C-alpha positions in Angstrom: 0.0 0.0 0.0 2.9 2.4 0.6 4.0 2.3 -3.0 0.4 3.0 -4.2 0.1 5.9 -1.8 3.4 7.3 -3.0 2.4 7.0 -6.6 -0.9 8.6 -5.8 0.9 11.5 -4.1 3.1 12.1 -7.2 0.2 12.0 -9.6 -1.9 14.3 -7.4 1.0 16.7 -7.3 0.9 17.0 -11.1 -2.8 17.8 -10.9 -3.8 14.7 -12.9 -7.2 13.2 -12.4 -7.1 9.7 -11.1 -9.1 7.2 -9.0 -7.7 4.5 -6.8 -9.1 1.1 -5.8 -11.6 1.0 -8.7 -13.8 -2.1 -8.4 -14.7 -3.8 -11.7 -17.2 -6.4 -12.5 -16.0 -9.7 -13.9 -18.2 -12.1 -15.8 -18.0 -15.8 -14.8 -20.2 -18.4 -16.5 -22.5 -15.7 -17.7 -22.9 -14.1 -14.3 -21.6 -10.7 -13.4 -19.6 -10.5 -10.1 -19.7 -6.7 -9.3 -16.6 -6.3 -7.2 -14.5 -9.3 -8.3 -11.4 -7.3 -9.1 -10.0 -4.0 -7.9 -7.7 -1.8 -10.1 -5.0 0.0 -8.2 -5.4 3.2 -10.2 -7.2 4.6 -13.2 -5.6 7.7 -14.6 -7.6 10.3 -16.5 -10.1 7.6 -17.3 -7.7 6.5 -20.0 -5.5 3.8 -18.6 -5.1 1.3 -15.7 -2.1 1.1 -13.3 -1.3 -2.0 -11.2 1.4 -1.5 -8.6 3.6 -4.3 -7.3 6.8 -4.8 -5.3 8.2 -8.0 -6.8 11.8 -8.9 -6.0 12.0 -11.3 -8.9 10.3 -9.1 -11.4 7.1 -9.6 -13.3 5.9 -13.1 -14.1 3.6 -14.0 -17.0 0.7 -14.1 -14.6 1.0 -10.4 -13.9 0.7 -9.5 -17.6 -2.2 -12.0 -17.9 -4.0 -10.4 -14.9 -3.7 -6.9 -16.3 -4.8 -8.1 -19.7 -7.8 -9.7 -18.2 -8.7 -6.6 -16.1 -8.4 -4.5 -19.3 -10.8 -6.7 -21.1 -13.3 -6.7 -18.2 -13.1 -3.0 -17.5 -13.2 -1.7 -21.1 -9.9 0.1 -21.0 -7.4 -0.6 -23.8 -4.1 0.1 -22.1 -2.4 -0.2 -18.7 0.8 -0.2 -16.9 2.4 -2.7 -14.5 4.7 -0.9 -12.1 7.2 -2.8 -10.0 8.8 -0.7 -7.3 11.3 -3.4 -6.2 14.0 -2.3 -8.8 17.0 0.0 -8.6 16.0 2.0 -11.6 12.2 2.5 -11.8 12.3 2.7 -15.6 13.2 -1.0 -15.5 10.1 -1.8 -13.4 7.5 -0.4 -15.8 5.7 -2.5 -18.4 3.0 -1.2 -20.7 0.2 -3.5 -22.0 -2.0 -2.4 -24.9 -5.1 -4.5 -26.1 -5.3 -4.7 -29.8 -8.8 -4.1 -31.2 -10.8 -7.2 -31.9 -11.1 -8.1 -35.6 -14.2 -10.2 -35.1 
């Protein structure tokens, strides 16, 4: 929670609109579960941010979780941020959903 609070403080200081702990509904077997997932942050109602402190770095499950959250929430892009790195630039991964062609 400390890293999310620190990130929120930085974003707030730049006068950027954001929301934290945004609940999203997930559909399971045709049923909507209203608060099945919580997004750490949604910035400018444009993209999702998930915050972590992972000593070993991101695993494929982290990318898959964000991808799933993007699909369920209707957002097309998001960022995974890992604060357990020496250089924060190395701890940021962007995910963009490609438009469906069906």
